Residue frames relative to the residue before (quaternion, step in Angstrom):
aa qw qx qy qz dx dy dz
V 1.0000 0.0000 0.0000 0.0000 0.00 0.00 0.00
Y 0.0634 0.7217 -0.6893 -0.0114 3.69 -1.00 0.76
D 0.1056 0.7193 -0.6847 0.0506 3.41 -1.09 0.83
P 0.3669 -0.7627 0.4855 0.2190 3.62 -0.70 1.15
Q 0.7878 0.3414 -0.2327 0.4568 3.67 1.03 -0.22
V 0.6902 0.4138 -0.2769 0.5250 3.66 1.39 0.03
E 0.2932 -0.7800 0.5219 0.1827 3.45 -0.82 0.93
R 0.6930 -0.4872 0.3093 0.4322 3.65 -1.00 0.55
S 0.6230 0.5582 -0.3088 0.4527 3.67 0.96 -0.92
V 0.6999 0.5110 -0.2264 0.4448 3.47 0.96 -0.91
M 0.5391 0.6027 -0.3267 0.4893 3.38 1.43 -0.68
F 0.7413 0.4197 -0.2272 0.4720 3.45 0.80 -1.11
M 0.5723 0.5742 -0.3595 0.4621 3.54 1.07 -0.27
E 0.6326 0.5076 -0.2960 0.5046 3.53 1.09 -0.91
L 0.6766 0.5150 -0.3176 0.4196 3.50 0.80 -1.14
S 0.6406 0.4966 -0.3208 0.4900 3.64 1.10 -0.81
Y 0.7216 0.4910 -0.2916 0.3914 3.57 0.66 -1.04
T 0.7688 0.3917 -0.1769 0.4735 3.58 0.82 -1.24
L 0.8110 0.2481 -0.1159 0.5171 3.71 0.99 -0.73
Q 0.3176 -0.7567 0.4891 0.2956 3.57 1.31 -0.33
V 0.3610 0.6656 -0.5121 0.4055 3.49 1.15 0.99
T 0.1309 0.7626 -0.6256 0.0991 3.63 -0.83 1.06
P 0.6809 -0.4665 0.3367 0.4531 3.51 -1.22 0.24
E 0.6331 0.5442 -0.3263 0.4433 3.62 1.15 -0.59
S 0.7379 0.3987 -0.2266 0.4952 3.62 0.95 -0.82
M 0.7680 0.1550 -0.1494 0.6032 3.59 1.28 -0.18
P 0.3073 -0.7869 0.5161 0.1417 3.47 0.05 1.46
G 0.7816 0.3775 -0.1934 0.4574 3.55 -0.89 0.84
L 0.4411 0.7313 -0.4136 0.3157 3.54 1.37 -0.40
D 0.6520 0.5713 -0.2822 0.4108 3.46 0.92 -1.23
D 0.7062 0.4866 -0.2124 0.4684 3.56 1.05 -0.99
N 0.7446 0.4598 -0.1688 0.4535 3.39 1.05 -1.01
L 0.6156 0.4451 -0.3007 0.5766 3.65 1.26 -0.35
V 0.0183 -0.8137 0.5781 -0.0570 3.66 -0.04 1.37
T 0.1413 -0.7773 0.6099 0.0622 3.40 -0.89 0.99
S 0.1854 -0.7845 0.5717 0.1530 3.61 -1.07 0.51
P 0.5556 -0.6247 0.4410 0.3264 3.58 -1.19 0.49
D 0.8115 0.1485 -0.0349 0.5641 3.66 1.29 -0.43
P 0.5600 -0.6493 0.3589 0.3688 3.64 -0.90 0.29
Y 0.5944 0.5614 -0.3731 0.4386 3.44 1.39 -0.33
T 0.6225 0.5209 -0.3048 0.4983 3.54 1.15 -0.63
A 0.6551 0.5531 -0.2982 0.4195 3.51 0.94 -0.89
A 0.6910 0.4847 -0.2029 0.4964 3.58 1.19 -0.85
E 0.5343 0.6735 -0.4079 0.3076 3.53 0.99 -0.71
G 0.8566 0.1529 -0.1308 0.4751 3.68 -0.69 1.03
S 0.5666 0.6394 -0.3574 0.3773 3.43 1.32 -0.24
H 0.4151 -0.6704 0.5393 0.2957 3.66 -1.12 0.18
A 0.8073 0.1514 -0.0425 0.5688 3.67 1.08 -0.45
I 0.0561 -0.7106 0.6952 0.0926 3.48 -1.38 0.60
A 0.1360 -0.7500 0.6399 0.0976 3.50 -1.20 0.51
I 0.2556 -0.7257 0.6318 0.0944 3.46 -1.06 1.14
L 0.0718 -0.8409 0.5342 -0.0491 3.46 -0.42 1.37
T 0.7284 0.3601 -0.2188 0.5402 3.64 1.15 -0.27
E 0.4606 -0.7026 0.4759 0.2602 3.51 -1.24 0.21
W 0.2290 0.8081 -0.5008 0.2091 3.59 1.31 0.48
D 0.5295 -0.6722 0.4224 0.2988 3.57 -0.87 0.93
E 0.5399 0.6445 -0.3777 0.3879 3.58 1.25 -0.67
F 0.6959 0.5025 -0.3051 0.4125 3.58 0.94 -0.65
K 0.5998 0.5754 -0.3618 0.4222 3.48 1.38 -0.26
T 0.7906 0.3827 -0.1596 0.4506 3.44 1.17 -0.54
L 0.3202 0.7705 -0.4545 0.3117 3.50 1.41 0.38
D 0.4638 -0.6528 0.5355 0.2682 3.51 -1.19 0.66
Y 0.1864 -0.8225 0.5349 0.0509 3.53 0.20 1.51
Q 0.6092 0.5116 -0.4162 0.4403 3.64 0.83 -0.38
R 0.5956 0.5183 -0.3541 0.5012 3.62 0.98 -0.66
I 0.6467 0.5390 -0.3187 0.4355 3.55 0.79 -0.91
Y 0.6905 0.4860 -0.2889 0.4513 3.47 0.75 -1.29
N 0.6743 0.5189 -0.3199 0.4168 3.64 0.81 -0.98
S 0.7380 0.4111 -0.2875 0.4514 3.63 1.02 -0.40
M 0.6123 0.5560 -0.3790 0.4150 3.65 1.27 -0.10
S 0.5852 -0.5067 0.5074 0.3787 3.51 -1.48 0.24
K 0.2930 -0.7351 0.5855 0.1759 3.57 -1.16 0.71
P 0.4802 -0.1867 -0.8570 -0.0041 1.43 -2.03 1.36
A 0.3354 -0.7271 0.5752 0.1673 3.65 -1.11 0.62
F 0.0618 -0.7917 0.6073 0.0224 3.46 -0.76 1.16
L 0.1341 -0.7548 0.6383 0.0695 3.51 -1.31 0.56
F 0.1968 -0.7719 0.6045 0.0076 3.57 -0.79 1.18
D 0.1008 -0.7992 0.5916 0.0337 3.57 -0.33 1.22
G 0.1205 -0.8631 0.4888 0.0411 3.52 -0.12 1.19
R 0.7031 0.3453 -0.2414 0.5728 3.55 1.43 0.13
N 0.3885 -0.7390 0.4899 0.2509 3.75 1.26 0.18
I 0.3838 0.7178 -0.4848 0.3200 3.63 0.78 1.05
L 0.7121 0.4872 -0.2771 0.4229 3.46 1.23 -0.24
D 0.5102 -0.6046 0.4861 0.3713 3.69 -1.19 0.34
H 0.3016 -0.8057 0.4878 0.1483 3.58 -0.14 1.37
A 0.6618 0.5126 -0.3323 0.4347 3.61 0.93 -0.90
A 0.6484 0.5284 -0.3286 0.4386 3.60 1.01 -0.77
L 0.6538 0.4831 -0.3033 0.4971 3.63 1.07 -0.82
R 0.6697 0.4611 -0.3753 0.4450 3.61 0.88 -0.51
E 0.5917 0.5410 -0.3853 0.4569 3.63 1.18 -0.46
I 0.6015 0.5625 -0.3510 0.4456 3.56 1.11 -0.59
G 0.6115 -0.5198 0.3727 0.4657 3.59 1.18 -0.89
F 0.5707 0.6436 -0.3934 0.3245 3.52 1.10 -0.26
E 0.3231 -0.6267 0.6394 0.3066 3.66 -1.15 0.60
V 0.1142 -0.8255 0.5521 0.0253 3.53 -0.56 1.10
Y 0.0317 -0.7815 0.6229 -0.0139 3.65 -0.85 0.78
A 0.0308 -0.8245 0.5624 -0.0548 3.58 -0.81 0.98
I 0.5668 -0.5809 0.4646 0.3541 3.68 -0.97 0.82
G 0.8844 0.1494 -0.1095 0.4284 3.53 -0.84 1.18
K 0.6318 0.4980 -0.2800 0.5239 3.46 1.44 -0.12
P 0.4351 -0.6876 0.5006 0.2955 3.55 -0.94 0.82
V 0.4621 -0.6563 0.5122 0.3057 3.50 -1.31 0.46
P 0.4864 -0.6848 0.4330 0.3270 3.60 -0.69 0.73
S 0.5161 -0.7197 0.3382 0.3183 3.47 -0.71 1.27
K 0.5725 0.6087 -0.4074 0.3686 3.65 0.97 -0.25
M 0.5968 0.5319 -0.3693 0.4739 3.71 1.27 -0.22
F 0.6533 0.5179 -0.3838 0.3971 3.58 1.01 0.02
């Protein structure tokens, strides 16, 4: 997980408050919720990334660099429709976005 605005401790506070999920109620949570200091480290070796906020930072990332570091196939889920999906598909991502049709060539 990478979030430029929310610290790890706040993530745990929100999990506890909204879902009553704590490291005590879910053993292993602390080890399994991995946070990263930057988006490039967070994406490294993964098959998918999900953009779930509208922070401007996500609009200007080096998506070629991210794609190159990911396992393939590489998926990108744009939950806020803030990215250039055509450009991301050109890089090689399989892009999915809320409320947007999937190009027919992907089926």
